[in-house]
TORLO-77182 format. One line per field, with one value per residue: residue in one letter; x, y, z of N, C-alpha, C in turn; residue number from 1. Coordinates in steps of 0.02 Angstrom, whole numbers, padded with zeros to 5 digits, always signed. Atoms other than C-alpha are relative to their C-alpha. Example, Ala and Ser with C-alpha at 12.3 -4.5 7.8 and 13.67 -1.06 7.14 Angstrom:
2
r	[A	S] .
neast	[+00045	-00042] .
nnorth	[-00059	-00059] .
nup	[+00000	-00003] .
caeast	[+00615	+00684] .
canorth	[-00225	-00053] .
caup	[+00390	+00357] .
ceast	[+00045	-00039] .
cnorth	[+00060	+00055] .
cup	[+00000	+00037] .
k	[1	2] .
//
This chain:
125
r	[M	H	L	G	V	A	C	K	V	T	L	R	Q	R	V	D	L	H	F	S	A	G	L	S	P	E	A	N	G	R	D	V	C	I	M	K	N	I	L	D	D	W	D	D	E	R	C	V	T	I	F	K	N	C	E	S	A	M	T	E	K	G	K	V	L	L	A	G	A	R	D	P	S	F	D	R	L	L	D	L	N	T	L	V	I	S	G	G	R	E	R	S	D	A	E	Y	R	T	L	L	D	A	V	G	L	R	V	T	K	A	V	P	N	R	S	P	L	S	V	I	E	A	V	R	K] .
neast	[-00027	-00041	-00071	-00025	+00023	-00038	-00068	+00001	+00009	-00062	-00051	+00014	-00017	-00072	-00040	+00006	-00035	-00025	-00031	-00046	-00057	-00057	-00053	+00002	+00006	+00065	+00018	-00031	+00042	+00016	-00026	-00024	+00000	+00002	-00009	+00002	-00016	-00005	-00068	-00033	+00012	-00041	-00073	-00023	+00007	+00070	+00015	-00027	+00047	+00061	-00016	-00009	+00066	+00032	-00035	+00017	+00071	+00012	-00007	-00064	-00002	+00031	-00032	+00009	+00010	-00005	+00028	-00009	-00071	-00017	-00068	-00007	-00012	+00064	+00023	-00043	+00039	+00038	-00047	-00017	+00060	+00006	-00054	+00013	+00061	+00003	-00065	-00008	-00024	+00012	-00055	-00005	+00007	-00063	+00002	+00047	-00034	-00046	+00040	+00029	-00055	-00020	+00043	+00004	+00045	-00032	+00045	+00008	+00023	+00009	+00038	+00014	+00053	-00008	-00001	-00060	+00011	-00016	+00022	-00055	+00020	-00055	+00014	-00055	-00060] .
nnorth	[+00017	-00053	+00017	+00024	+00069	+00041	+00007	+00045	+00069	+00020	+00007	+00061	+00057	+00002	-00005	+00051	-00027	+00050	-00034	+00045	-00031	+00009	+00040	+00068	-00003	-00019	+00031	-00032	-00035	-00068	-00054	-00053	+00010	-00067	-00004	-00068	-00005	+00068	+00023	-00033	+00041	+00060	-00007	+00011	+00070	+00015	-00037	+00040	+00056	-00027	-00015	+00063	+00029	-00040	+00013	+00067	+00001	-00047	+00020	-00021	-00073	-00026	-00057	-00012	-00070	-00016	-00066	-00020	+00004	-00065	-00023	+00012	-00062	-00034	+00002	+00046	+00033	+00053	+00053	+00032	+00036	+00058	+00045	+00029	+00040	+00056	+00019	-00029	-00069	-00038	+00007	-00048	+00031	+00037	+00062	+00045	+00024	+00052	+00059	+00025	+00027	+00064	+00054	-00002	-00052	-00065	-00058	-00035	-00067	-00021	-00061	-00039	-00050	-00054	+00027	+00041	+00066	+00008	+00063	+00033	+00054	+00045	+00056	+00048	-00023] .
nup	[-00065	-00029	+00007	-00064	-00009	+00048	-00026	-00058	+00023	+00033	-00051	-00038	+00042	+00013	-00061	-00052	-00059	-00047	-00057	-00033	-00034	+00044	-00031	+00026	+00073	+00028	+00064	+00058	+00047	-00023	+00042	-00043	-00072	-00029	-00072	-00025	-00072	-00026	-00012	-00057	-00059	+00003	+00007	+00069	+00018	+00018	+00061	+00056	+00008	+00032	+00070	+00035	+00012	+00053	+00063	+00024	+00018	+00056	+00070	+00028	+00003	-00061	-00034	-00071	-00015	-00071	-00013	-00069	-00020	-00031	-00012	-00071	-00038	-00009	-00069	-00038	-00053	+00033	+00015	-00064	-00021	+00043	-00018	-00066	+00000	+00047	+00026	+00067	+00001	+00061	+00047	+00056	+00065	+00013	-00039	+00035	+00060	-00021	-00017	+00061	+00039	-00031	+00025	+00073	+00025	+00008	-00004	+00063	-00016	-00070	+00011	-00060	+00005	-00048	-00068	-00011	+00028	+00071	+00029	+00034	+00045	+00015	+00044	+00003	+00037] .
caeast	[-04462	-04380	-04191	-04155	-04257	-04170	-03999	-04048	-04107	-03949	-03837	-03923	-03896	-03712	-03655	-03626	-03585	-03481	-03434	-03284	-03145	-03024	-02925	-02979	-02971	-03112	-03207	-03126	-03193	-03195	-03176	-03150	-03103	-03151	-03090	-03130	-03053	-03016	-02828	-02785	-02855	-02725	-02537	-02431	-02434	-02623	-02634	-02522	-02639	-02790	-02704	-02652	-02831	-02895	-02763	-02804	-02991	-02970	-02999	-02850	-02896	-02964	-02925	-02903	-02973	-02921	-03030	-02990	-02802	-02741	-02584	-02518	-02468	-02653	-02691	-02557	-02684	-02793	-02641	-02593	-02772	-02777	-02609	-02661	-02835	-02805	-02619	-02646	-02594	-02625	-02517	-02455	-02483	-02299	-02325	-02477	-02373	-02244	-02378	-02463	-02296	-02261	-02407	-02379	-02493	-02442	-02522	-02591	-02672	-02665	-02798	-02787	-02927	-02956	-02978	-02839	-02911	-02862	-02908	-02777	-02803	-02694	-02686	-02580	-02402] .
canorth	[+08384	+08511	+08518	+08495	+08335	+08269	+08300	+08211	+08058	+08052	+08076	+07937	+07821	+07864	+07880	+07742	+07816	+07712	+07772	+07698	+07740	+07677	+07565	+07404	+07360	+07427	+07358	+07393	+07509	+07676	+07829	+07950	+07933	+08092	+08131	+08288	+08325	+08140	+08116	+08239	+08111	+07980	+07958	+07942	+07752	+07744	+07881	+07775	+07627	+07733	+07794	+07616	+07557	+07702	+07669	+07483	+07521	+07652	+07625	+07653	+07837	+07857	+08006	+08044	+08211	+08279	+08422	+08518	+08492	+08628	+08729	+08671	+08849	+08896	+08842	+08766	+08730	+08632	+08533	+08497	+08447	+08327	+08251	+08222	+08154	+08043	+08034	+08126	+08300	+08437	+08421	+08538	+08506	+08452	+08323	+08253	+08242	+08137	+08018	+08002	+07972	+07827	+07729	+07772	+07923	+08094	+08262	+08340	+08491	+08581	+08715	+08843	+08963	+09111	+09002	+08899	+08748	+08678	+08538	+08414	+08300	+08146	+08009	+07854	+07887] .
caup	[+04674	+04789	+04764	+04950	+04955	+04798	+04878	+05039	+04946	+04841	+04993	+05090	+04943	+04930	+05111	+05237	+05407	+05526	+05699	+05786	+05908	+05776	+05894	+05808	+05623	+05517	+05368	+05200	+05067	+05159	+05047	+05190	+05371	+05465	+05639	+05737	+05907	+05932	+05926	+06062	+06186	+06136	+06150	+05992	+05995	+05994	+05862	+05750	+05781	+05734	+05575	+05529	+05548	+05442	+05309	+05300	+05285	+05147	+04963	+04850	+04832	+05008	+05119	+05302	+05360	+05530	+05586	+05743	+05743	+05859	+05868	+06037	+06084	+06078	+06254	+06366	+06504	+06384	+06330	+06512	+06553	+06405	+06455	+06636	+06600	+06449	+06415	+06251	+06199	+06075	+05919	+05784	+05600	+05589	+05727	+05636	+05477	+05570	+05638	+05469	+05383	+05504	+05428	+05245	+05231	+05168	+05200	+05042	+05124	+05290	+05290	+05429	+05466	+05579	+05732	+05813	+05723	+05555	+05436	+05376	+05226	+05200	+05069	+05038	+04980] .
ceast	[+00045	+00073	+00029	-00019	+00039	+00071	+00001	-00007	+00065	+00055	-00011	+00018	+00075	+00044	-00017	+00040	+00018	+00037	+00043	+00053	+00064	+00055	-00001	-00009	-00071	-00014	+00032	-00051	-00020	+00032	+00031	-00005	+00006	+00006	+00000	+00010	+00003	+00071	+00035	-00012	+00048	+00074	+00020	-00009	-00071	-00022	+00025	-00046	-00063	+00013	+00011	-00067	-00038	+00031	-00020	-00073	-00015	+00002	+00067	+00007	-00032	+00040	-00014	-00008	+00002	-00026	+00009	+00071	+00021	+00074	+00010	+00014	-00065	-00021	+00040	-00039	-00043	+00045	+00018	-00058	-00008	+00052	-00016	-00059	+00006	+00068	+00013	+00029	-00020	+00062	-00002	-00012	+00062	+00001	-00049	+00032	+00046	-00038	-00030	+00053	+00020	-00043	-00010	-00050	+00038	-00053	-00001	-00024	-00002	-00031	-00013	-00060	+00010	+00002	+00066	-00007	+00021	-00029	+00060	-00028	+00061	-00024	+00059	+00058	+00003] .
cnorth	[+00058	-00022	-00028	-00072	-00046	-00011	-00048	-00072	-00025	-00012	-00064	-00062	-00009	-00004	-00056	+00026	-00057	+00037	-00050	+00040	-00009	-00045	-00073	+00005	+00012	-00039	+00039	+00039	+00070	+00051	+00055	-00021	+00070	-00004	+00073	-00002	-00069	-00015	+00033	-00038	-00060	+00017	-00016	-00071	-00017	+00039	-00038	-00060	+00023	+00014	-00064	-00031	+00039	-00017	-00068	-00005	+00042	-00035	+00026	+00077	+00032	+00056	-00003	+00075	+00009	+00071	+00016	-00007	+00069	+00015	-00007	+00063	+00037	+00003	-00052	-00036	-00056	-00060	-00038	-00042	-00065	-00053	-00036	-00048	-00062	-00025	+00027	+00070	+00033	-00006	+00053	-00038	-00042	-00066	-00050	-00028	-00058	-00065	-00032	-00034	-00070	-00058	+00003	+00049	+00065	+00055	+00034	+00072	+00009	+00069	+00036	+00045	+00051	-00023	-00039	-00071	-00002	-00066	-00028	-00057	-00042	-00057	-00049	+00029	-00035] .
cup	[+00023	-00001	+00065	+00013	-00047	+00026	+00059	-00022	-00031	+00052	+00040	-00040	-00007	+00062	+00049	+00059	+00047	+00055	+00038	+00037	-00041	+00027	-00021	-00076	-00024	-00064	-00057	-00040	+00021	-00047	+00042	+00073	+00032	+00076	+00021	+00076	+00033	+00024	+00058	+00065	+00005	-00004	-00072	-00023	-00021	-00062	-00061	-00013	-00036	-00074	-00040	-00017	-00053	-00067	-00027	-00022	-00062	-00067	-00025	-00001	+00061	+00032	+00075	+00008	+00076	+00009	+00074	+00024	+00025	-00004	+00075	+00041	+00015	+00073	+00039	+00055	-00028	-00015	+00063	+00025	-00040	+00019	+00065	-00002	-00044	-00025	-00070	+00005	-00065	-00044	-00054	-00065	-00016	+00038	-00031	-00063	+00017	+00015	-00062	-00044	+00025	-00025	-00076	-00028	-00007	+00000	-00068	+00010	+00075	-00005	+00066	-00011	+00055	+00073	+00010	-00026	-00072	-00024	-00038	-00042	-00015	-00045	+00004	-00040	-00067] .
k	[1	2	3	4	5	6	7	8	9	10	11	12	13	14	15	16	17	18	19	20	21	22	23	24	25	26	27	28	29	30	31	32	33	34	35	36	37	38	39	40	41	42	43	44	45	46	47	48	49	50	51	52	53	54	55	56	57	58	59	60	61	62	63	64	65	66	67	68	69	70	71	72	73	74	75	76	77	78	79	80	81	82	83	84	85	86	87	88	89	90	91	92	93	94	95	96	97	98	99	100	101	102	103	104	105	106	107	108	109	110	111	112	113	114	115	116	117	118	119	120	121	122	123	124	125] .
//
């Protein structure tokens, strides 16, 4: 059997994808909650709701991964546009830490890269 085919079969057996806006409680048993370029559309109160729902759906060793967290100084016009259209805003890694902390999650990694994007990993405290 070709290795690529074997990996696809194994992955399909192990992964259950669930797509959600995160604003309502989710089913339990999630190992990872991945969000990319989602939270900048929401105000802090809704972000806390989303994080609470992720936290309550996670397994004991579950993780939250935030991909696309921007440095707000990257593009002030983008930040203004986001604020006007959706009430959200771009946030720094420190601001995400504060929101995650509010729901009992702690940041274990914040991985910057060459772009203005980063990846933040959080787990239960």
